[in-house]
Structure formats: C-alpha cells, structure tokens
N, C-alpha and C positions, 0 to 999 in steps of 0.2 A: 114768458116775457118779464124780466126783472125790472122792479121800479128803480128809477133812478131821478137823481136830482142836480141841481145845478147850484153849486156854492157862490160866493159872492165874487170869486176871481174869474166865474165862467166854466171851472173845472168840474166835469161831471163826476159823480159819487153815488154810490149806491144809497137808496133812502129806505124810510122804514125804521121801525123799532128796533131792528136787529143790528143797526150800523153802530162802529165800534164807539162814538162818543156816548151813545146813549147808555149802552152796556157798561162802559166803565164808570158812567157818573151813578147809574143805577147800582151798581156794585158797591160803589164809596159811599152811597148814602144808606143803601142796607146795612152794609158793616158799622156806619156809624149810629144807626138808629138800634142795631141790636146790642152795641156795645153801651149805647147810653143808656138802655132799656134794663140790662142788667145790673150795671152800676147804679143807677137810682134805685132798683128793687132791692138791691143790698144794702143800702143806705137806709131805705125805711125798715128793714128787717132788723139792721144794725140799732136803728134809732126805737126799736119796739113799737112802729107805727101801728096806730090801732086800724080798724075797718074803715073809717074814714078816709085816711091817708091810703089803703089799698083800692079804694073805690076812686079816689083822686088820680091814682096811677093808671087805672083803667081809662079813665075817661083822656088823660093827658095824651097817654099812650095812641089812643085813637084818633083824637084830633090831630096830634103831629102826622100820624101814618098819614092820615087825608092831605094834609098839607104837603108831605114830600112827596107824595103821588102825583100832585097838580104841577109841582114846582120842579119834578126830574126833565121833562121836555123843554122848557124854558132856558135850563142850564146845559142840557144835551146842545140846544140849537147853539147858544154861546161858543162851545167847545167846537163845533162843526165850521165855525168861521173864525176861531180864534186865531188859527196861523195868517190867514189873510187880513184879518180886520179886529186886532186886540180890542180897540174900544168898543165894538159891538158885543164882544164877550165879557167885558166889563159890565157894560151896561145890561147883559140879559144878567149876568151874577147879581147886579144889585135888585133888578126887579124880580128875580127868584126868592132873595133875600127878603125883599117887602112882600112879596106874596104869601111866604110861608110864614112870617110873622101876622099877617091879617088872618090868614085861614086858620092858624094853628090857636090863636087867641079867640079870633069869632067863635070857633068849633068849642073851645074850652068854657068861653061865656056862654054859649048854648047850652052846654052840659051842666052849668051851674044854675044858669036862672030857669030853663024848662025842664032838666033832668033832677034836679034836686042834688047834685054832687055839692059836697062841701068846698067852699069859695076859696079860700086861701090854700090850702094843698092843690087844688086843681090847676088856679092858675100859675102857682109857683114849680109846678113840677113840668109846666110847658118849659120852662126856660133851659134846663138841662137838653132837652132834644134839639131845643133852636140852635146852640152854641153846638152840639156835635154835629149837627147836619151843616152847620155854617163852615165850620171847621173841614169836614170831609169834602164840601164842595172847593172850598177854597184850595186845599191840596190838590184836587183832581187839577183843577182849571190852571192853578200856577206850574203845576208840572207840566202840563200840555203846552204852556206858552214859552216856558224856560227850553223845552226841548225843541221847540218849533224855530228858534235862534233868531229871532225877529232883528233885523239890522238895528244898529243903534244909530238914533238921529245925531247928525251932524258930524261923523266919521269916515274917512276913504276908506277902501276896502285895505290898502297898505296900513293903516294905523290898526284896523280890526287885527288883521294877521298878525302884526307885532304885538298887540296885547293879548292875542290869544297863545301866542307862543311864551310868553312869561307867566302866563297864569299858569 
C-alpha cells in the first residue's frame, strides 16, 4: 500500500521523501551547495589561504550541510502547498531561510568556541553558502509559483485572457 497525503485543497497526493517537490528542492540545494563549495575553495586557493582558511572552510561546509538538510523538508512542504496556498509557501520559504541562518551560524559558532576553529574565516565562509542556498530555493519556488498560474486578483477571466493574448 502506498502512503498518501492530503494537501490544503483536499487533493490526494503521494507522500514521502520521493515526492516531486522534495526531490526538486533537494536537487537545487545540492547543486547550489556544490557550486558554492567549488567557488569558495577556488577563492581560498587563489588568495593563497593558509591552513586556518582551509580548516574554516571545512567547518563552514559541515555547518551549512547540517542546516540545508534540516531546511529541505520545510521548503518542500511549502512547494507542495504553493499552487493552492502561495502565502503558506512564502511563509515556509521565510521559515527555512531563518532556520538555515540560525543552524549554520550556530554550528559555526560551536566550531569556533568549542572546536577551536579560527573565528573570522569560519563565520565569514558561512555567508556564500547561505546566499547560494537561498538563491537555489528562491529559483525553485518562484519557478513553481510562476508555472502554477495563480489567478491575478481583481481581474475577470476576459481581462486575463486578453492580457495573455497580447503578451
């Protein structure tokens, strides 16, 4: 028997980690994470970063990986309800952004004060990861909302179809 879930509109949809929104957001976050790691490592190599920068890079990478794993379910839930309830999708997006910031900075802070990692490079290297993942989630969510074709408030169907013809 397959697990099923009911979304906010009452429609039955497959549930679980293999549902399309979860896979879509996980793929976008993974791609953003790998790209940010490669570009950050390249930047450290170009500036001739010493051992402190490479240790900080490792700590920031692990801290952000932990944060991204925790926030994927939040944004995936927002994507599931986005076509019917865009305001909930927006709320999930803000919640995942806040959770990612708190978790990644908290883990980096823990690495600095309990793990002995260098303070400035560790906390600084969390920033490119944060913005890369924010960009990846934004892209996926906006693309989904754009495709959903949510009706525009205050316009009749005739006005909408006329606008679409002229676009």
